N, C-alpha and C positions, 0 to 999 in steps of 0.2 A: 584393459578396460578401466576407466577411472572409477573413483569411489562414487562420484555423482551418478555415473552411468548404471553402476551396480545397484545403488540405492533406488534409482528410478525404475529399474526393472523388477525390483522386489516388491513394488507397491501394488495395492489392488488396482484392478483395471478401471480406468475412467475413460470415457469416450472424449477424444480430442479430435477436432476437425483440424486436419494437418495443413490446411489451407491458410496462408498469411494474407490477410486483407489489409488495404491501405485505407485508413479512415473508418468512417461510421458504417453501420450495416446498411445496405440498400433498402432493405425491407425492415422496417422497425415493428412489425407486427409481433405481438407477444413480449416486447421489451418494456421493462418498468420505466416510469416516468423519471426516476432518479438516474437511470443509466442514460436515458436520452439527454438529460440535463448535462451529464458529464461530457457527452459527445458535443453538445451545443456549445460548451465553455471552450473546449479545445479548438473547435472550428472557428468561433468568434475571435480567438487569439492568433489564428493562422498557425497553429501547432500541429505539425505532421506527426502521425503516429501508425504504427503497424498493430494490427489487432488479430487475435486468435480466439475461436469460440470453443467451448469445451463444457463437460459436465460440471456441476458444482465442485469446486476443489476446497475441501474444509480445513486443510492444513498447508503449511509451508512445505512439507514433505511432498504432498500430493502435487505441488506445483512444479516439481522437478522436471517432468517431461515437457511442460509448457516452457520452463526455462530454456531447455535444449533447443526447442523449436524457434524460440525467439532469439536465441543466441545471447541471452542475458539473464542475470538472476533477478527474480522478482523479490522485492524487499519483504522482509517481516515487518508487519505493522501492528503494534501493540497499543491498545488503548488502556490508559492507566489513570489511577486517581489516588489522592492522598487519603489518609485515614479518615479525615473529617468530611470527605465527600465535597469539598469546596474548590479544589484544583483538580483539573483534568489535563491529561497529556496524550498526544499521539507521538509514538515513538517510531521512527524509520530507521531500520537497521539491517544489515545483511543477513540473508536467512541462515548462513553458516555460523553465525555468532550465538552464543549462548547469552540469555538475558540475565544479568547480575544486578538485582535490585539495590544493593547497598552501593555498588559503584555509581549508578545513575542518580541515586538519591543524593550522594555527597556532590556531584557535579552541579545539580540543579537546586540544591538547598530545600529539598522536600523530603521529610523522613516518612518511613512506612508507607512506601508505595505498594499498590496492589492493582489487580486488574479491574477495570471499570466495568460495571454492570451493563447489560444489553439495554435496559431503559434509559440510561444516560447516553449511551452510544446512538440510540435512535432519536432521542430528544435533540441532541445537539448536533448530529451529522447525517441524520436520516440513513443510518447504516445498521445492518444486522451482523451478528458474529459470523466470520468466515468471509465477509465482504469488506472488511475495514481497509480504507484507502484514503491517501492524501487528498483525493479529489472530493471526498465527503466534507472537507473544510469549506467547501463553497456553500454548504448549508449551514454553516456555523456563524450566522450574521452578527452574533454578540460576542465573538471571540472567546467563548468559554474554554475552548481547547487549545492548549499551547503546543506548538509543533516543535519537536526534538528530531534533529537528524544526525545520525552517525557520520562522522567525517569520512569513513570509507564509502558510504553511499554518495557523497558529493564527489569523491575521487573518481568515480565511475562515469564513463562516457554516456552510458544509456541508463534509463530508469524504467523499471517494469512495475505495473500496479494493475488493479482491478478498476474497471469504470463504474464504481459503486454497486456492482453485482460480481458474484464470484463465478459467473458462468461465461465470463469473457476475460481476457487479459490484453493489456495493451503495453506497447513499448515506445518511448519517446526519449529525446535527448535530456540529459539531466539539466543542462543549461536552460532549456526551455521551461522546466519545472521551476527554477530559481529565478530566472529573468522575466518570465511572463506569467506563468500560471499562479505562483503564490502571490505576487503583487496584485494580480486581478482579483484574487480572493481576499485580498486584505489581510493576509496571515504572514506576520514574520516568523523567523525560526531561529532556534538556538541549536548551535553545534555541539555535539557531545562526542566524547571518545571512549567507546566501550572496548575492553580487551577481548581478544579471542580466548577461549578456554584453554587452559594449560594441558 
């Protein structure tokens, strides 16, 4: 048994619909508008995606069983800011990497990074804690949030994220994220190289 399987089995029980769906839900009843907008964006770009529904998963650890079901790791999505609360960042990194503030600060030239407050997250991306996703950048019309992507995310064939709600997860091709979704949202990105913990 792998470490990932052991970790997934030791987690609290969350209900996960083990059915893999292609595309948006057939019945959108009860789905929030921001989730529907995420599906609208993907569909308008002709981006195929696989979806699974589940209980709200508040942490990256809670996503392990969904990762197994989708066959790919869902990214860690961190909303960050500088000390002055003038610069904001969304960092996409592998879930099994530890976040090292000093390393990232040096690479992007922004000292004293810390986690951004939920108020800013909601104001800029219409997201709430636990639901942070790159798809929330479609709501950042003024480009207040700078996107940072760890190189190991870009090296993966597939990319997993939430559709602006943490009660569903989707899997799509990383190339579709880079070539179609980010250009459509008008968001460039910066590649960063974060180390694995020793």
